[in-house]
Structure formats: structure tokens, C-alpha cells
C-alpha positions in Angstrom: 113.6 99.0 85.5 116.9 100.5 86.5 117.8 102.8 89.4 119.0 106.2 88.5 120.0 107.5 91.9 119.1 107.4 95.5 118.3 110.4 97.8 118.3 110.4 101.6 114.7 110.4 103.0 113.3 111.3 106.4 110.7 108.6 106.9 109.8 110.1 110.3 108.7 113.4 108.8 104.9 113.3 108.0 105.3 116.1 105.4 107.8 114.1 103.3 105.7 111.0 103.6 102.7 112.9 102.4 104.7 114.3 99.4 105.8 110.8 98.4 102.3 109.5 98.6 101.0 112.5 96.6 103.7 111.9 93.9 102.7 108.2 93.6 99.0 109.3 93.2 100.0 111.8 90.5 101.9 109.1 88.5 98.9 106.8 88.7 96.6 109.6 87.6 98.7 110.8 84.7 100.0 107.5 83.2 96.8 106.4 81.4 96.7 109.8 79.6 100.3 110.2 78.5 102.3 108.5 75.8 105.1 106.1 77.0 107.7 108.6 75.8 106.2 111.6 77.6 105.6 109.6 80.8 109.3 108.5 80.7 110.4 111.9 81.9 108.9 111.2 85.4 111.1 108.8 87.4 109.4 106.4 89.8 110.3 106.7 93.5 110.6 103.7 95.9 111.6 103.5 99.5 114.7 101.4 100.0 117.3 100.6 102.6 114.9 100.4 105.6 113.1 103.5 104.3 116.2 105.6 104.8 116.5 106.5 101.1 114.2 107.0 98.1 115.5 105.2 95.0 114.5 106.8 91.7 113.8 104.3 88.9 113.1 104.4 85.2 112.3 102.0 82.4 114.8 103.7 80.1 118.0 101.8 79.5 121.5 103.3 79.5 123.9 105.2 81.7 122.3 108.0 83.7 124.1 111.4 83.4 123.3 114.7 85.1 122.2 117.3 82.5 124.4 119.9 84.2 127.4 117.7 83.6 127.0 117.6 79.8 129.7 119.8 78.2 128.4 119.9 74.7 126.2 123.0 74.8 124.4 122.1 71.5 123.4 118.6 72.9 122.4 120.2 76.2 120.2 122.7 74.5 118.4 120.0 72.4 117.8 117.9 75.6 116.4 121.0 77.4 114.1 121.7 74.5 112.9 118.1 74.5 112.3 118.3 78.3 110.2 121.5 77.8 108.2 119.8 75.0 107.4 116.8 77.3 106.3 119.2 80.1 104.0 121.0 77.6 102.6 117.7 76.6 101.8 116.9 80.2 100.0 120.2 80.7 98.0 119.7 77.5 96.9 116.2 78.6 95.9 117.6 82.0 93.7 120.3 80.4 91.9 117.6 78.5 91.3 115.3 81.5 88.1 115.2 83.4 89.2 115.6 87.0 87.5 115.6 90.4 88.1 118.4 92.8 90.7 116.4 94.7 92.5 115.4 91.5 92.4 119.0 90.3 94.0 120.1 93.5 96.7 117.4 93.3 97.6 118.4 89.8 97.6 122.1 90.6 100.0 121.5 93.5 102.4 119.1 91.6 102.7 120.6 88.1 104.8 123.5 89.5 106.9 121.0 91.5 107.6 118.9 88.4 108.9 122.0 86.6 110.8 123.3 89.7 114.5 124.3 89.1 115.4 122.4 92.3 114.8 119.0 90.6 117.6 116.9 89.3 117.5 116.3 85.6 119.2 113.1 84.4 119.8 112.2 80.8 119.7 108.6 79.5 120.5 108.1 75.8 119.5 111.8 75.2 116.2 111.3 77.0 115.6 113.6 80.0 114.3 112.2 83.3 113.1 114.3 86.3 114.2 113.2 89.8 112.1 115.2 92.3 114.0 116.4 95.4 110.7 117.2 97.2 112.0 120.7 97.7 110.6 124.0 96.6 112.3 125.8 93.8 111.7 128.6 91.2 110.6 127.6 87.8 113.0 128.9 85.2 111.6 131.7 83.0 112.4 131.5 79.3 113.1 135.2 79.0 115.6 135.1 76.1 113.0 133.8 73.7 110.9 137.0 74.1 113.8 139.5 74.1 113.7 140.7 70.5 109.8 140.9 70.3 109.1 144.2 72.2 111.4 146.2 69.8 109.3 145.3 66.7 106.0 145.7 68.5 106.7 149.3 69.6 107.5 150.4 66.1 104.5 148.5 64.7 102.0 150.1 67.1 103.7 153.6 66.8 103.2 153.6 63.0 99.6 152.3 63.4 98.8 155.1 65.9 100.2 157.8 63.6 98.1 156.5 60.8 94.9 156.5 62.9 95.5 160.1 64.1 96.0 161.3 60.6 92.8 159.5 59.4 90.7 161.0 62.2 92.1 164.5 61.5 91.1 164.1 57.8 87.6 163.0 58.7 87.1 165.8 61.1 88.3 168.4 58.5 86.0 167.0 55.8 82.8 166.4 57.6 82.6 168.8 60.6 82.0 172.1 58.6 79.1 170.5 56.6 77.3 169.3 59.7 77.0 172.8 61.3 74.4 174.4 58.8 72.1 171.3 59.1 72.0 171.5 62.9 71.2 175.2 63.1 67.8 175.3 61.1 66.6 172.3 63.0 66.4 174.1 66.3 63.3 176.4 65.7 61.4 173.5 64.2 62.0 171.3 67.2 60.4 173.7 69.7 56.8 173.5 68.5 57.1 169.8 67.9 58.0 169.1 71.6 55.6 171.5 73.3 52.4 171.0 71.2 52.0 167.2 71.5 52.7 167.1 75.2 49.9 169.6 76.0 47.3 168.0 73.7 47.9 164.3 74.7 48.1 164.9 78.5 44.3 164.6 79.2 43.9 161.5 76.8 46.2 158.9 78.4 44.2 159.1 81.7 41.2 157.0 80.5 43.2 154.9 78.0 45.2 152.9 80.6 42.0 151.8 82.3 40.5 150.6 79.0 43.8 148.9 78.0 43.9 147.1 81.4 40.3 145.9 81.0 40.9 144.6 77.6 44.2 142.9 78.6 42.8 141.0 81.6 40.7 138.4 79.7 43.7 137.1 77.6 45.8 136.8 80.8 43.3 134.5 82.5 42.2 132.7 79.3 43.3 129.4 77.9 46.9 129.9 76.9 48.0 129.3 80.5 45.9 126.2 80.8 47.3 124.9 77.5 50.9 125.3 78.7 50.3 123.1 81.7 49.8 119.8 79.9 52.8 120.7 77.7 55.1 120.6 80.7 54.0 117.2 82.0 55.3 115.0 79.1 58.8 116.6 79.5 59.0 115.1 83.0 58.3 111.6 81.9 61.9 110.6 80.9 63.1 111.4 84.4 61.0 108.6 85.8 62.9 105.9 83.8 64.9 103.9 86.4 67.1 100.9 86.0 65.5 97.6 87.0 66.0 96.5 90.6 67.2 99.9 91.7 67.2 100.9 95.4 65.2 104.0 96.4 66.6 106.8 98.5 63.7 106.2 101.0 64.7 102.5 101.3 68.3 103.6 102.0 67.2 106.0 104.7 64.8 103.5 106.4 67.6 100.8 106.6 69.2 101.7 110.0 71.5 98.7 109.9 72.8 98.3 106.3 75.2 95.6 105.2 79.0 96.1 105.2 81.8 94.7 103.0 85.5 94.0 103.5 87.8 93.7 100.4 90.8 91.5 101.1 93.5 92.5 98.6 96.7 90.5 97.9 99.6 92.9 97.8 102.4 90.4 98.0 105.5 90.1 95.7 103.9 87.3 93.7 101.3 89.9 92.4 104.1 91.7 90.4 104.1 88.8 87.8 102.7 89.6 84.4 99.4 88.2 83.2 100.8 87.7 79.7 102.7 84.5 80.5 101.2 81.0 80.9 100.9 79.4 84.4 103.9 77.1 83.8 106.2 80.0 83.0 105.0 81.8 86.1 105.7 78.8 88.2 109.3 78.7 86.7 109.7 82.3 87.7 108.7 81.6 91.3 111.2 78.8 91.3 113.8 81.2 90.0 113.0 83.7 92.7 112.8 81.2 95.6 115.7 78.9 94.8 118.1 81.2 92.8 117.6 79.1 89.7 119.0 82.0 87.7 122.4 81.9 89.3 123.9 80.6 86.0 122.5 83.5 84.0 124.5 86.5 83.1 123.6 89.8 84.7 122.0 91.1 81.5 120.0 87.9 81.0 118.7 88.2 84.5 117.6 91.7 83.9 115.9 90.8 80.6 114.2 87.8 82.2 112.8 89.8 85.1 111.6 92.5 82.8 109.7 89.9 80.7 108.1 88.3 83.7 107.1 91.5 85.3 105.9 93.5 82.3 102.4 95.1 82.2 99.7 94.1 82.7 100.7 92.4 86.0 98.4 90.6 88.4 98.7 93.7 90.7 98.0 96.4 88.1 95.0 94.6 86.7 93.7 93.8 90.2 93.9 97.5 91.1 92.1 98.7 88.0 89.3 96.1 88.4 88.9 96.6 92.2 88.7 100.4 91.9 86.2 100.2 89.1 84.0 97.7 90.9 83.9 99.9 94.0 81.8 102.4 92.0 79.2 99.7 91.3 78.6 98.8 95.0 75.4 100.3 96.5 75.8 103.7 98.1 74.6 102.6 101.6 77.3 99.9 102.0 80.5 100.9 103.8 83.7 99.2 102.6 87.0 98.4 104.4 90.3 97.3 102.9 92.4 94.5 104.3 95.8 94.2 102.6 98.1 91.2 102.5 101.6 92.6 102.1 104.0 90.7 104.3 104.1 88.3 107.3 103.0 88.0 110.0 99.8 90.0 109.9 97.5 91.8 107.5 96.9 95.5 107.5 93.3 96.8 108.1 91.8 100.1 107.1 88.7 101.8 108.7 85.3 101.6 106.8 84.8 104.1 104.1 81.3 105.5 103.4 80.1 106.4 99.9 81.4 110.0 100.0 84.9 108.8 101.0 85.2 106.0 98.3 87.6 108.2 96.4 90.1 108.0 99.3 89.7 104.2 99.3 90.4 103.9 95.6 93.5 106.1 95.9 94.7 103.8 98.8 94.3 100.8 96.5 96.1 102.5 93.7 99.1 103.3 96.0 99.6 99.7 97.1 103.1 98.5 96.4 104.6 95.1 97.4 107.6 95.0 99.6 110.3 92.5 100.4 110.5 93.8 104.0 110.3 90.9 106.5 110.6 88.4 103.6 107.3 89.3 102.1 104.5 86.7 102.3 100.7 86.4 102.0 99.1 86.5 105.5 95.6 85.4 104.3 94.8 83.6 107.6 95.4 86.8 109.5 93.5 88.9 106.9 90.4 86.6 107.0 90.4 86.5 110.7 90.5 90.3 111.0 88.0 90.9 108.3 85.4 88.6 109.9 85.8 90.3 113.3 84.9 93.6 111.6 81.5 92.3 110.3 78.2 91.3 111.9 77.0 88.4 109.8 74.2 87.6 112.3 71.6 90.4 112.3 72.4 91.5 108.7 74.0 90.2 105.5 77.7 91.1 105.3 80.3 90.3 102.7 84.0 89.6 102.1 85.6 89.7 98.6 89.1 88.2 98.4 91.4 89.1 95.5 94.5 86.8 95.7 96.8 84.6 93.7 97.5 82.0 96.3 97.2 80.5 99.8 98.5 81.7 103.1 102.3 81.2 103.5 102.7 83.1 106.8 100.8 80.8 109.2 100.7 77.0 109.9 97.1 77.2 111.0 94.5 75.6 108.8 92.5 78.3 107.0 89.6 75.9 106.2 89.2 75.2 109.9 89.0 78.9 110.6 86.4 79.6 107.9 84.2 76.7 109.1 84.2 78.3 112.6 83.4 81.7 111.1 80.5 80.3 109.1 79.0 78.7 112.2 79.3 82.0 114.2 78.2 84.3 111.4 75.7 82.4 109.2 74.8 85.6 107.2 78.4 86.3 106.2 79.2 85.4 102.5 82.7 85.3 101.0 83.5 85.3 97.2 87.0 84.8 95.8 88.7 86.1 92.6 91.4 83.5 92.2 94.1 84.9 89.9 96.4 81.9 90.0 93.5 79.5 89.3 95.0 76.8 91.6 91.8 76.3 93.7 93.9 76.2 96.9 91.5 78.4 99.0 88.1 77.2 97.6 87.0 76.0 101.1 86.7 79.7 102.1 83.9 80.3 99.6 82.3 76.9 99.9 81.9 77.1 103.7 80.0 80.5 103.5 77.9 79.9 100.4 80.1 82.0 98.2 81.7 81.3 94.8 85.2 81.2 93.3 85.9 83.1 90.1 89.1 82.2 88.1 90.8 85.1 86.4 94.1 84.5 84.6 94.1 87.3 82.0 93.3 91.0 82.1 90.0 90.4 80.3 89.1 87.6 82.7 89.8 89.9 85.6 87.1 92.4 84.5 84.5 89.7 83.7 85.1 87.6 86.9 85.3 90.6 89.2 81.9 91.9 87.9 80.5 88.4 88.5 81.9 88.2 92.0 80.3 91.6 92.9 77.1 90.8 91.1 76.5 87.5 92.9 76.8 89.2 96.3 73.8 91.2 95.2 75.2 94.5 96.5 75.4 96.4 93.2 71.8 97.8 93.0 71.9 101.2 91.4 70.2 104.1 93.2 66.8 105.1 91.7 66.5 108.6 90.2 
């Protein structure tokens, strides 16, 4: 991934921070629904240089050039047309997507911003890339395309109107004179027809309604209504079908002290490694990163090597997908908190999210991005300590789920000693681990609390082992209908 440009960024302005977070959410939302070529028009922003700048990156290779700096007008027109086609493809994809209210709101805000004239358009090997300036602008209107159309339409409709006027005039001339003699003789005949029946039938309707009502009463009370009632009862039977071991809404309401769960999520730099390489190759890459083993490589060889070792699916991308999907399977009465392991010395902690706010939690996970600030690192000791302090584990069953690819490298304290102390103080706290590296370096955490370790070294393993990890905690009971 190469950097196209960098733009000054005010990291102290909450509005610009919000725009950057929204843009990241938009990219995560759109990517699964777009082709790689269409998605390539959206550059990826990253905070760099102590968050003073936003660097804009792309997977396209070649020399970036501003569209406005292209002199060849024919080439410029072709690129502009290509850009418009890609934008149309994005709108088409959005219209076919099933979106929540929040996602619909995000898309409605950002589609105009993507098409804004204030954006910078770069060209890489004749492929357009949009760099968003986070500024409002006016979308260009393609007026020249429609300029010749009104002239033809006016003549077309004028001729059609003249033809219709002539046709109506001809019909009026042909048929109106013949209609008059037929209407005149009908007038004297209509007078006796109207007056005679009204006077003769006025006395008769008085008794008739009574008799009609009397005759109609028996069928209203009779068996048809009784027969319709049993017909309704079989229709309600399918609604009673509930999945096994479901939790009733009454059971949820009666439980005044439900369990809680903390998800400890590894967001360190090591999670950017691909899942498509064997463990020995991954270990080589870590050596390369830590000890500059690639110093004898050419610049292009380094770029190619890093691209190969960080290609999708990565440990992080797969962990995000599996974590967000597993959240939907957790019982509605269990609140969830997120503890992220991004860099030393300490882990970051979120508040607990209830069932209605799980969408916010999932978006928070999707936005996680590793950083080299502070040297990176995996503060697992800090994360486990903070997570256990948030949970009861004495009067109720509480749970921790760890998704990580390695041991703590921020603290010298022994994490096994810590977890033994936690287990003695909180006997009803259970910890499961999804170990992506498969090195069994933190098994003691699960063993001390009666939990289990699940090894996941491929994207398929991730889905299978994550489902097992959640299932064994017994917190995935569906709600009864």
C-alpha cells in the first residue's frame, strides 16, 4: 500500500475526528459489496506524524498525479468518465444493500461528500482515486450532456399536441350533431318513469326492512362464525415453534443480576500478518520487523515482501469479522465490554454495551487499527487485570473471551500468577481463549478458570473456533418467540 499524499489534520477538533471515524466506518461498510476495481477509487486515511497529518493510501501502484494537472484533454475526459462510472456503481451497490437506520444515515451523509467537488482526484495509471478533504463542496452538475435534448422534445410535443387537437375537432364535428336528436325525445319519456315508481313503492319498503332484518338475523348468529374459530387456531401453531434451550422473555425480566462479559481483543501490530502463510514464514517476518533482517533487500523487494506478508485475510481482519458476528449470538440480557490491546503500557477499556447498543460495539471493533505509537506492544497483563475488575464472578457467572496471537510483551509481571489470584477471588469467572498463533503461551489463563483454549490459524478455523469458544461459555441461548 503506497501513500498518495498527506493533508494537515486538526486532531483536537472533535468534528474532524468524527468525520475520520465515519469515513473509516463507511469504507468497512462498502468494501464487501464492491468490486476491487470500484473500491480502489476510495483512498484509505491513516493518522501519521503524531496525528498532525492524515496520510491517504491506496493499493494501486504507480506515480500519483492530480487530475487537474493532466494536460491531455482526451485522457482527462476518459478518466473523468471512468470516475463517474465507479461512483454510479457505488450508488447501485448501496441501493441493493440491506442497511440499518444508522448505516442508512451514514451512507446518506457520505455519498454526497464522496462526490464533492472539493475533493482531490488523483490518477494512478489512468485509475482515479478520491482523496477526501473533509470539506463541504458542490457536486458538479453534468449539464452539457442534456443541452441538446430540450430542443427536440419541444418540437416533438408541439407536433403531438397539434395532432390531438385536430383529432378532437374531427370527432366533435362527426358525432355531436347526431347525438342531439336522440337526447330530445328521451326527455318526455323520462318524466313518468321517475314519478310513477317513486309514489307507488313508498308505502311498500316500510314493512320490508323489518322482514328482511328478521330473516337475516338467524344466519348471522348461526354456525358460520363458530366454524371460523377453529380455522384460526391451527394458523397460530407454527409461531409456538421455538429453538431448543431458548431463554424466555419472562426469564430475562426475572433475572435482576444477569451475567456480564468482557471481550479482550488484540489490536497490536502483529495482528496485521496474513493468515495465508505458514507459522514459520510468519516467524521470519517478525524477525525481519524486529531485527531489520531485510536491510540487504532492495526497496522494491521490501515493498513486495511486506505486501505478501500483510495481504488479506489478516489475523486482524478475520478476528474483526468473527468477533462482530459472534456478538449477535450472545444472549440479549448479557452486557458486553471491549478491552483492546493496542500498545504499551496499558490496555484501553470501553463501557458495557447493552443489547440495543451492540451495533455501536461492533462498529468500534471494525474501526480498530494497530499503531506503532509508543513502540506498539501487547499489554495482555493490563487488559486481563482491568477486565477482571469490571466483573463480579462471585454472586453470578461472568465471562472473559480473549482473542490474541501471543503473550504479553509490555510487563515483566507473571500473568499466570495474576490469573491464579483472580480465580481464587472470583471462582465464578470463566475465561476462554482463541489463540491465533497456536503457541500455547497463555494456556494458564484458561486452565486456572476452568476455561478452554481454541487454536485458529486460518480464516475457516477462526469461524469454527470462535463459535466453539462462545458456545462453551453457554451464553448463546436464543430468545424464545
